[in-house]
C-alpha positions as CSV (number, residue, x, y, z in Angstrom):
1,X,-33.1,197.6,-165.7
2,X,-33.1,194.6,-163.6
3,X,-33.0,191.0,-164.7
4,X,-35.5,189.0,-162.8
5,X,-36.2,185.2,-162.9
6,X,-39.7,184.5,-161.6
7,X,-40.7,180.7,-160.9
8,X,-44.5,179.7,-160.6
9,X,-45.5,176.4,-159.1
10,X,-48.2,173.9,-160.1
11,X,-50.8,175.6,-158.0
12,X,-50.1,179.0,-159.4
13,X,-50.6,177.7,-162.9
14,X,-53.3,175.1,-162.0
15,X,-56.0,176.5,-164.3
16,X,-56.6,178.8,-167.3
17,X,-57.7,181.5,-165.1
18,X,-54.6,181.3,-162.9
19,X,-52.4,181.2,-165.9
20,X,-54.1,184.4,-166.9
21,X,-53.3,185.9,-163.6
22,X,-49.6,184.9,-163.8
23,X,-49.5,186.5,-167.2
24,X,-50.8,189.7,-165.6
25,X,-48.2,189.8,-162.9
26,X,-45.4,189.0,-165.3
27,X,-46.5,191.8,-167.7
28,X,-46.7,194.2,-164.8
29,X,-42.9,193.3,-164.0
30,X,-41.9,193.9,-167.6
31,X,-43.9,197.2,-167.9
32,X,-41.9,198.6,-164.7
33,X,-38.8,198.1,-167.0
34,X,-37.6,194.8,-165.7
35,X,-36.3,192.0,-168.0
36,X,-38.3,188.9,-167.1
37,X,-37.6,185.3,-167.4
38,X,-40.4,182.8,-166.2
39,X,-39.8,179.4,-165.2
40,X,-43.0,177.1,-164.7
41,X,-43.9,173.8,-163.4
42,X,-46.6,171.5,-164.8
43,X,-50.3,172.5,-164.0
44,X,-51.1,171.0,-160.3
45,X,-52.0,167.4,-160.6
46,X,-50.6,166.9,-164.0
47,X,-47.5,165.0,-163.2
48,X,-49.3,162.6,-160.9
49,X,-51.8,162.0,-163.7
50,X,-48.9,161.3,-166.3
51,X,-47.4,159.0,-163.6
52,X,-50.7,157.1,-163.3
53,X,-50.9,156.7,-167.0
54,X,-47.3,155.3,-167.2
55,X,-47.9,152.8,-164.3
56,X,-51.2,151.6,-165.9
57,X,-49.2,150.3,-168.9
58,X,-46.0,149.4,-166.9
59,X,-45.7,149.1,-163.1
60,X,-42.0,150.2,-163.3
61,X,-41.5,152.2,-166.4
62,X,-38.1,152.9,-168.1
63,X,-36.6,155.9,-166.5
64,X,-35.8,157.3,-169.8
65,X,-39.3,156.9,-171.2
66,X,-40.7,158.3,-168.0
67,X,-38.7,161.3,-168.5
68,X,-40.0,161.8,-171.9
69,X,-43.6,161.5,-170.7
70,X,-43.3,163.8,-167.6
71,X,-41.5,166.6,-169.4
72,X,-44.7,167.1,-171.4
73,X,-46.4,168.6,-168.4
74,X,-44.3,171.6,-168.3
75,X,-44.4,172.0,-172.1
76,X,-48.2,172.4,-171.9
77,X,-47.8,175.1,-169.3
78,X,-45.2,177.2,-171.1
79,X,-47.1,177.2,-174.3
80,X,-50.5,178.3,-172.5
81,X,-48.6,181.0,-170.4
82,X,-46.9,182.5,-173.6
83,X,-50.2,182.5,-175.3
84,X,-51.8,184.4,-172.3
85,X,-48.9,186.9,-172.3
86,X,-49.2,187.6,-175.9
87,X,-53.2,187.9,-175.6
88,X,-52.3,190.6,-172.9
89,X,-50.1,192.4,-175.3
90,X,-46.7,191.2,-174.0
91,X,-44.2,189.7,-176.5
92,X,-43.0,186.4,-175.2
93,X,-41.4,183.1,-176.4
94,X,-41.5,179.7,-174.7
95,X,-38.7,177.2,-174.6
96,X,-38.3,173.5,-173.1
97,X,-35.4,172.8,-171.1
98,X,-33.6,171.1,-174.0
99,X,-34.2,174.1,-176.3
100,X,-32.3,176.5,-173.9
101,X,-29.7,173.7,-173.3
102,X,-30.3,173.0,-169.5
103,X,-27.5,170.5,-169.5
104,X,-27.6,167.8,-167.0
105,X,-26.0,164.4,-166.1
106,X,-27.8,161.3,-167.2
107,X,-29.4,160.1,-164.1
108,X,-33.1,160.0,-165.2
109,X,-35.8,161.1,-162.9
110,X,-33.3,162.7,-160.6
111,X,-30.8,164.5,-162.9
112,X,-28.5,167.2,-161.7
113,X,-27.9,170.4,-163.7
114,X,-24.3,170.8,-165.0
115,X,-24.6,174.0,-166.9
116,X,-27.0,176.3,-168.9
117,X,-26.4,178.2,-172.1
118,X,-28.1,181.5,-171.6
119,X,-27.3,183.0,-175.0
120,X,-30.7,182.1,-176.6
121,X,-32.6,183.7,-173.6
122,X,-30.5,186.8,-173.4
123,X,-31.1,187.4,-177.2
124,X,-34.8,187.4,-176.5
125,X,-34.6,189.5,-173.5
126,X,-32.6,192.1,-175.6
127,X,-35.3,191.9,-178.1
128,X,-38.0,193.0,-175.5
129,X,-39.6,189.5,-175.1
130,X,-40.5,187.7,-171.9
131,X,-38.9,184.4,-171.9
132,X,-40.9,181.4,-170.5
133,X,-38.9,178.2,-169.7
134,X,-40.0,174.8,-168.7
135,X,-38.8,174.0,-165.3
136,X,-38.0,170.5,-163.9
137,X,-36.2,169.4,-167.3
138,X,-33.0,169.4,-169.1
139,X,-30.9,167.3,-171.7
140,X,-28.1,165.1,-171.1
141,X,-24.9,164.9,-173.4
142,X,-26.5,162.0,-175.4
143,X,-29.6,164.2,-176.3
144,X,-31.9,162.5,-173.9
145,X,-34.6,164.4,-172.1
146,X,-34.0,164.3,-168.4
147,X,-36.0,165.4,-165.3
148,X,-34.8,166.8,-162.0
149,X,-37.0,165.0,-159.6
150,X,-39.8,166.5,-157.4
151,X,-39.5,170.0,-156.8
152,X,-37.1,170.5,-159.7
153,X,-38.6,173.7,-161.0
154,X,-37.2,175.5,-158.0
155,X,-33.7,174.3,-158.9
156,X,-34.4,175.2,-162.7
157,X,-35.2,178.6,-161.7
158,X,-32.2,179.1,-159.4
159,X,-29.9,177.7,-162.1
160,X,-31.2,180.0,-164.6
161,X,-30.9,182.9,-162.4
162,X,-27.3,182.1,-161.7
163,X,-26.4,181.4,-165.5
164,X,-28.1,184.8,-166.4
165,X,-26.6,186.6,-163.5
166,X,-30.2,187.7,-162.6
167,X,-30.6,190.3,-160.0
168,X,-33.2,188.3,-158.1
169,X,-35.0,184.9,-158.3
170,X,-38.5,185.1,-157.2
171,X,-40.2,182.0,-156.2
172,X,-44.0,182.4,-156.4
173,X,-46.0,179.9,-154.4
174,X,-49.2,179.4,-152.3
175,X,-47.8,181.0,-149.3
176,X,-46.7,184.7,-149.0
177,X,-43.2,184.1,-147.5
178,X,-41.3,182.0,-144.9
179,X,-42.9,182.0,-141.4
180,X,-41.6,181.4,-138.1
181,X,-43.4,178.1,-138.2
182,X,-46.3,176.4,-140.0
183,X,-49.3,178.9,-139.6
184,X,-51.5,175.8,-139.7
185,X,-50.2,174.7,-136.4
186,X,-49.5,178.1,-134.8
187,X,-52.0,180.6,-136.0
188,X,-49.7,183.5,-134.6
189,X,-46.7,182.6,-136.6
190,X,-45.0,185.7,-138.2
191,X,-43.8,186.1,-141.7
192,X,-40.1,186.9,-141.8
193,X,-39.0,189.9,-144.0
194,X,-35.7,188.3,-144.5
195,X,-33.7,185.0,-143.6
196,X,-30.2,184.1,-144.2
197,X,-29.3,181.3,-146.6
198,X,-27.8,179.2,-143.7
199,X,-31.1,179.2,-141.9
200,X,-33.1,178.6,-144.9
201,X,-30.9,175.6,-145.7
202,X,-31.5,174.3,-142.2
203,X,-35.2,175.0,-142.3
204,X,-35.6,173.2,-145.6
205,X,-33.4,170.2,-144.4
206,X,-35.4,170.0,-141.2
207,X,-38.9,169.6,-142.7
208,X,-39.9,173.1,-144.0
209,X,-41.7,172.5,-147.5
210,X,-41.5,176.1,-148.6
211,X,-38.4,175.5,-150.9
212,X,-36.6,172.6,-152.0
213,X,-33.2,172.0,-150.4
214,X,-31.3,171.5,-153.7
215,X,-32.6,174.9,-154.8
216,X,-31.5,176.7,-151.6
217,X,-28.0,174.7,-151.9
218,X,-27.7,176.0,-155.5
219,X,-28.7,179.5,-154.8
220,X,-26.1,179.7,-151.7
221,X,-23.5,178.2,-154.0
222,X,-23.8,180.8,-156.8
223,X,-25.0,183.6,-154.6
224,X,-28.3,184.1,-156.2
225,X,-30.6,186.4,-154.0
226,X,-34.0,184.4,-153.7
227,X,-37.4,185.9,-152.6
228,X,-40.4,183.8,-151.7
229,X,-43.7,185.3,-152.7
230,X,-47.3,184.5,-153.0
231,X,-49.1,184.1,-156.5
232,X,-52.3,185.0,-154.8
233,X,-51.7,188.0,-152.6
234,X,-49.6,191.1,-152.8
235,X,-46.7,191.6,-150.5
236,X,-42.9,191.8,-150.2
237,X,-42.5,188.1,-149.2
238,X,-39.3,186.9,-147.6
239,X,-35.9,187.8,-149.0
240,X,-33.2,185.1,-148.6
241,X,-29.9,186.7,-148.2
242,X,-26.3,186.3,-147.0
243,X,-26.5,189.3,-144.8
244,X,-26.8,188.7,-140.9
245,X,-27.5,192.5,-140.0
246,X,-30.2,191.7,-137.3
247,X,-28.5,188.6,-135.6
248,X,-28.4,190.6,-132.4
249,X,-32.2,191.1,-132.5
250,X,-33.5,187.9,-134.0
251,X,-31.8,185.1,-132.0
252,X,-34.1,182.4,-133.5
253,X,-35.4,182.5,-137.1
254,X,-38.0,179.7,-136.9
255,X,-39.3,176.4,-135.7
256,X,-39.2,173.4,-138.2
257,X,-40.4,170.0,-137.7
258,X,-40.4,166.8,-139.6
259,X,-43.3,164.3,-139.2
260,X,-41.9,161.5,-141.0
261,X,-39.2,160.2,-138.5
262,X,-38.8,156.9,-137.0
263,X,-36.5,155.8,-134.2
264,X,-34.5,152.4,-133.9
265,X,-32.5,151.2,-130.9
266,X,-30.2,148.3,-130.5
267,X,-29.4,147.4,-126.9
268,X,-26.5,145.7,-125.2
269,X,-24.1,145.7,-128.1
270,X,-20.5,144.8,-127.1
271,X,-18.6,148.1,-126.6
272,X,-15.6,147.6,-129.0
273,X,-14.0,149.5,-132.0
274,X,-15.9,149.4,-135.0
275,X,-19.3,148.7,-133.5
276,X,-21.0,151.6,-134.9
277,X,-20.0,150.7,-138.4
278,X,-21.2,147.2,-137.9
279,X,-24.6,148.6,-137.0
280,X,-24.8,151.3,-139.6
281,X,-23.0,149.8,-142.4
282,X,-25.8,147.4,-143.3
283,X,-28.3,150.4,-143.2
284,X,-26.2,152.4,-145.5
285,X,-25.7,149.5,-147.9
286,X,-29.5,149.3,-148.1
287,X,-29.5,153.1,-149.2
288,X,-31.3,154.2,-146.0
289,X,-30.4,157.6,-144.8
290,X,-29.6,158.0,-141.0
291,X,-30.4,161.2,-139.4
292,X,-29.8,161.7,-135.5
293,X,-27.5,159.2,-133.6
294,X,-27.0,158.5,-129.9
295,X,-24.7,156.0,-128.2
296,X,-24.8,155.4,-124.6
297,X,-22.1,153.3,-122.8
298,X,-23.5,151.1,-120.1
299,X,-22.1,151.3,-116.4
300,X,-20.2,148.2,-116.7
301,X,-18.4,149.8,-119.7
302,X,-18.8,146.5,-121.7
303,X,-21.8,147.1,-123.6
304,X,-23.5,150.0,-125.4
305,X,-26.9,151.0,-126.4
306,X,-27.2,152.6,-130.0
307,X,-30.2,154.8,-131.2
308,X,-30.7,156.4,-134.5
309,X,-33.4,157.7,-136.7
310,X,-34.6,157.1,-140.2
311,X,-37.2,158.2,-142.6
312,X,-40.5,156.6,-141.5
313,X,-40.8,155.1,-145.0
314,X,-37.7,153.1,-144.4
315,X,-38.5,152.0,-140.9
316,X,-39.7,148.5,-141.7
317,X,-36.7,147.8,-144.1
318,X,-34.3,149.2,-141.4
319,X,-35.9,147.2,-138.5
320,X,-35.3,143.9,-140.2
321,X,-31.7,144.7,-141.1
322,X,-31.1,145.9,-137.4
323,X,-32.6,142.6,-136.1
324,X,-30.2,140.6,-138.2
325,X,-27.3,142.8,-136.9
326,X,-28.3,142.1,-133.5
327,X,-28.2,138.4,-133.8
328,X,-24.7,138.7,-135.4
329,X,-23.5,141.0,-132.6
330,X,-25.4,138.9,-129.8
331,X,-27.1,142.1,-128.7
332,X,-29.8,141.9,-126.1
333,X,-32.7,143.6,-127.8
334,X,-34.0,145.7,-130.8
335,X,-36.6,148.6,-130.2
336,X,-38.5,150.7,-132.7
337,X,-40.9,153.6,-132.6
338,X,-42.7,155.0,-135.6
339,X,-44.6,157.6,-133.4
340,X,-41.9,160.4,-133.1
341,X,-41.3,163.8,-134.6
342,X,-38.2,165.9,-134.9
343,X,-38.6,169.4,-133.5
344,X,-35.9,172.0,-134.4
345,X,-35.1,175.8,-133.6
346,X,-33.1,177.4,-136.2
347,X,-31.2,180.8,-136.0
348,X,-27.7,182.2,-136.9
349,X,-28.0,184.2,-133.6
350,X,-27.3,181.0,-131.6
351,X,-23.6,181.5,-132.3
352,X,-23.5,184.6,-129.9
353,X,-26.3,183.8,-127.4
354,X,-25.7,181.2,-124.7
355,X,-28.8,179.6,-123.0
356,X,-30.8,179.0,-126.1
357,X,-30.7,175.2,-125.5
358,X,-31.8,175.4,-121.8
359,X,-34.6,177.8,-122.6
360,X,-35.9,175.2,-125.2
361,X,-35.8,172.3,-122.8
362,X,-37.4,174.3,-120.1
363,X,-40.4,175.3,-122.4
364,X,-40.9,171.6,-123.2
365,X,-40.5,170.5,-119.7
366,X,-43.2,173.0,-118.6
367,X,-45.6,171.2,-121.1
368,X,-44.7,167.7,-119.7
369,X,-43.1,166.9,-123.0
370,X,-40.1,164.4,-122.7
371,X,-37.2,164.6,-125.0
372,X,-36.0,161.4,-126.6
373,X,-32.9,162.5,-128.4
374,X,-31.1,165.8,-129.0
375,X,-28.7,167.1,-131.9
376,X,-27.0,170.5,-132.1
377,X,-25.1,172.5,-134.5
378,X,-24.0,176.1,-134.6
379,X,-27.3,177.4,-135.8
380,X,-29.8,174.6,-134.9
381,X,-31.0,172.5,-132.0
382,X,-33.1,169.6,-132.8
383,X,-35.1,167.2,-130.5
384,X,-37.0,164.1,-131.1
385,X,-40.3,163.9,-129.1
386,X,-43.4,161.7,-129.0
387,X,-45.6,162.5,-132.2
388,X,-48.7,163.3,-130.0
389,X,-46.9,166.4,-128.5
390,X,-45.8,167.9,-131.9
391,X,-48.4,170.8,-132.0
392,X,-48.0,171.5,-128.3
393,X,-44.2,171.6,-128.6
394,X,-44.3,174.1,-131.5
395,X,-46.7,176.4,-129.7
396,X,-44.7,176.3,-126.4
397,X,-41.4,177.1,-128.2
398,X,-43.1,179.8,-130.2
399,X,-44.4,181.4,-127.1
400,X,-41.0,180.8,-125.2
401,X,-39.0,182.6,-128.0
402,X,-41.3,185.5,-128.6
403,X,-41.9,184.7,-132.2
404,X,-45.7,185.5,-132.3
405,X,-47.1,188.4,-134.2
406,X,-48.0,190.4,-131.3
407,X,-44.7,189.5,-129.7
């Protein structure tokens, strides 16, 4: 008898009809002999509705009170799903995060899970019940309700699976697995039957929205087998695993992209020790995360040009800081570009195969796509290109590496 944790997101429980459909799926798993714990999100749109209510009263609500408010969204879902299970003849019991002791730190609105007491859940499972747990929330050492931030239900599910030593954590969403790239851009994208944790972590960090990066990190740390499945269609989904059996065959797992990038350049900076810190220190102090970095030394070896990327939401703030830095360093000029994207190839097979980068660059060059920046690691190659070439670039790389369904 397997112990399975199933997570259903907001879209999957977005209406009474969909909640009833989830209840049927859960009951089928239990009828097959599995012990099932279900972790759910708030119904789609509910968290935004609650946020709007809060901001109508107070533009910047107290983080503690905001957590008290937002946690009610999942509380509605667990009660309704438990009712639906019982109506279908499946014994079930619902719990909030606090009731099952999902213990977190005290960082309201973005708390981190410290541990989970699985005793109460195991007791219900042994009694033959399905256990329905509110995702996205927990309780700190002072008894305050906390929430885990956007996408926190994925992390709740993985943490619950780790605490219960579950055989598998199944993430049900509105897609039927992890694809070689976004099917909305490349219709011939292929669903991957399996992908390694390393690859999934890179895909999540590089822009893939299938799983939250925190959930993948947690699963990797505690070796929880993950499977991504669709709430709306049958299928095996994609298994995220530690095994790399097919590395020799599948050189590239997928193509990820991030549309929310912006590029900043400071030109003619004196080339001297500590200059990188003088440029990036104020950016870091403003709590702005820097992604890719390139530094070019001028021919006279006396000045350098320094380029880096930030999230597009931070572009304006970062640009003003960089202009101040340029004046302090007597730099020649500051340039910025909000119309760029990051395009990445990901695959553990890169470790043992030469020529992947040159093949990537050749494919982009054939389409007249200029590369602005390059960054590499053992299992990924990322390039910055002009935003207008995103879809063309994705399709070109998809073809060049034979990732299409008919390939």
